[in-house]
Residue, then its C-alpha position, 0 to 999 in steps of 0.5 A: x296113761x303111761x308113766x313119764x320116764x323122766x319122773x322115776x324114783x331114783x334109789x332102788x329102795x324107794x323104787x321098790x317101795x313105790x312099785x309095791x304101792x303102785x301095784x295095789x292100785x293106790x296111785x291109779x290116775x293120780x300124780x304121786x311124788x316119791x320123796x325122802x324125809x329131808x328137803x334137799x336143795x339142787x346145790x346139795x345134790x349136785x355136790x353129793x354126786x360130785x358136780x358142785x354148783x358155784x353158789x350165787x348171791x342173786x335172789x331167787x325169784x321163786x324159792x319154792x320152785x322145784x320142791x316136791x310135796x310128798x304128802x300124797x304118797x304118805x297118805x297112801x302109805x308110802x314111807x321111805x326105806x332110806x330116810x334121806x339122800x345123805x344116808x343113801x349116799x353113805x350106804x352106796x345106793x345113790 
């Protein structure tokens, strides 16, 4: 099964750690989310990359939609070398 091109780890540090783990065969036949240590909202990410989104007072129909679960990657031995997207931005690697 070929990996989906639209689902790739974003930072070079995460990509390197994810590739190391994948090369061991630990991810074979599994869907594995590569995430950092802090959940981040779409609003925060948009702001971090310079495209802020106007907030809305509308209630969310599913507040957990889009939240990635990294427990499988942690169980397989993945730990991010850069703990959060904020630190990645600060280091200029986002």
